[in-house]
C-alpha positions as CSV (number, residue, x, y, z in Angstrom):
1,M,-3.2,51.1,-102.7
2,G,-0.3,49.8,-102.3
3,S,1.8,52.8,-101.2
4,S,5.0,52.1,-100.0
5,F,5.7,54.5,-97.5
6,S,3.4,57.8,-96.7
7,T,3.6,61.4,-94.8
8,G,1.6,63.9,-93.9
9,Y,-1.5,62.9,-92.8
10,N,-3.3,65.7,-90.6
11,A,-3.4,64.8,-87.0
12,S,-5.8,66.7,-83.8
13,I,-3.4,68.6,-82.1
14,A,-5.0,69.3,-78.2
15,D,-5.7,72.7,-79.2
16,G,-8.2,71.1,-81.7
17,T,-5.9,72.3,-84.8
18,S,-4.6,70.3,-87.5
19,Q,-1.1,70.5,-89.0
20,P,0.6,68.4,-91.9
21,S,3.1,65.7,-90.1
22,R,6.8,65.6,-91.3
23,V,6.8,62.0,-90.0
24,I,7.4,59.5,-92.1
25,E,5.6,56.2,-91.9
26,F,6.8,52.9,-93.7
27,H,5.0,50.0,-95.1
28,S,7.2,47.8,-97.2
29,M,10.6,46.3,-95.6
30,A,12.1,47.6,-98.9
31,R,11.7,51.3,-99.2
32,W,12.2,50.9,-95.2
33,K,16.0,49.4,-95.8
34,T,16.8,51.8,-98.8
35,H,16.2,54.4,-96.4
36,F,17.7,53.7,-93.4
37,D,20.6,52.3,-95.2
38,A,20.7,56.3,-96.7
39,Y,20.9,57.5,-93.6
40,N,23.7,55.0,-92.0
41,A,26.4,57.6,-92.9
42,S,24.3,60.7,-91.7
43,S,24.5,62.7,-88.8
44,K,21.2,63.2,-88.4
45,L,19.6,62.0,-85.5
46,L,16.6,59.0,-86.7
47,V,13.9,59.2,-84.5
48,I,11.7,55.6,-85.2
49,D,8.4,55.1,-84.1
50,F,7.3,51.7,-83.7
51,S,3.8,51.8,-82.4
52,A,0.5,49.8,-83.4
53,A,-3.0,50.1,-84.7
54,W,-4.1,48.6,-81.8
55,C,-1.9,50.7,-79.2
56,G,-4.4,53.2,-76.9
57,P,-0.9,55.0,-75.9
58,C,0.7,55.0,-79.1
59,K,-2.6,56.6,-80.5
60,F,-2.0,59.1,-77.1
61,I,1.5,60.0,-77.7
62,E,0.9,60.8,-81.8
63,P,0.0,64.1,-81.7
64,A,3.1,64.7,-79.4
65,I,5.5,62.8,-82.2
66,I,4.0,65.2,-84.8
67,E,4.7,68.9,-82.8
68,M,7.7,67.7,-82.1
69,A,8.6,66.1,-85.3
70,N,7.3,70.1,-86.7
71,K,9.2,71.8,-83.9
72,Y,12.5,70.2,-84.6
73,T,13.0,70.0,-88.3
74,D,16.6,68.9,-87.7
75,V,15.2,65.3,-87.0
76,E,14.2,62.7,-88.6
77,F,11.1,61.3,-87.3
78,V,9.7,57.7,-89.2
79,K,7.0,55.9,-88.0
80,I,6.5,52.0,-88.2
81,D,3.6,49.2,-87.7
82,V,5.4,46.3,-85.7
83,D,2.4,44.1,-87.1
84,E,3.0,45.3,-90.8
85,L,6.9,45.6,-90.6
86,A,7.2,42.6,-87.5
87,D,11.2,41.5,-88.7
88,V,11.6,45.3,-88.0
89,A,10.8,45.3,-85.2
90,Q,12.8,42.5,-84.0
91,E,15.9,43.8,-85.0
92,F,15.3,46.7,-82.7
93,G,14.3,44.5,-80.3
94,V,11.2,45.8,-79.9
95,Q,9.1,43.9,-76.8
96,A,6.4,47.1,-76.1
97,M,4.6,49.7,-77.8
98,P,5.5,52.6,-78.3
99,T,8.9,52.2,-78.7
100,F,11.0,55.0,-80.0
101,I,15.0,54.2,-80.9
102,L,17.0,57.1,-81.3
103,I,20.0,56.5,-84.1
104,K,22.6,58.7,-85.3
105,E,25.3,57.7,-87.7
106,G,23.7,54.3,-87.9
107,K,24.1,53.4,-84.3
108,E,21.2,53.8,-81.3
109,V,22.2,56.5,-79.2
110,D,18.9,56.0,-76.9
111,K,15.5,54.6,-76.5
112,V,12.4,55.3,-74.5
113,V,9.7,52.7,-73.9
114,G,6.2,53.7,-73.4
115,A,3.9,56.9,-74.1
116,K,6.7,59.2,-72.1
117,K,6.7,62.5,-73.7
118,D,9.1,64.4,-72.0
119,E,11.8,61.4,-71.6
120,L,11.6,61.3,-75.1
121,E,11.9,65.4,-75.7
122,K,14.9,65.3,-73.6
123,K,16.7,62.9,-75.3
124,I,15.5,64.3,-78.8
125,L,17.3,67.3,-76.9
126,K,20.3,65.5,-76.1
127,H,21.1,64.0,-79.2
128,R,20.5,66.0,-81.8
129,S,22.8,68.3,-83.8
130,S,24.1,71.3,-81.3
131,G,22.8,74.9,-82.9
132,S,19.9,74.1,-85.0
133,T,17.1,74.8,-83.2
134,S,13.6,75.8,-85.5
135,S,10.9,77.6,-83.4
136,F,7.1,78.6,-85.6
């Protein structure tokens, strides 16, 4: 109880298999702030998934996010529940779920509103570190 963040949960992928997730979930403002502040100096792309437990489109796209996180290991994926960390959602101007904010060197470089897997993946490819690919 009282965990500040979690990672490694399993999600069922379209083919029915399960794989561990590289998506880090934050449940504490202090932990999020520490992580985000440390990330500001990094040139690594950060994808923030703003979602909610009750959001149908968020649940629909979740397996695709997990798949992208496992595919693009040079990109950090984090998940924030807007009901748990409303201040963070407000800070980033989130008004609909899911919203994906792409951050690089502490600055917002792109945004996707809605469960738009192809659009999100194109923007990740556009902003991630060049020359870094991971194939499984």
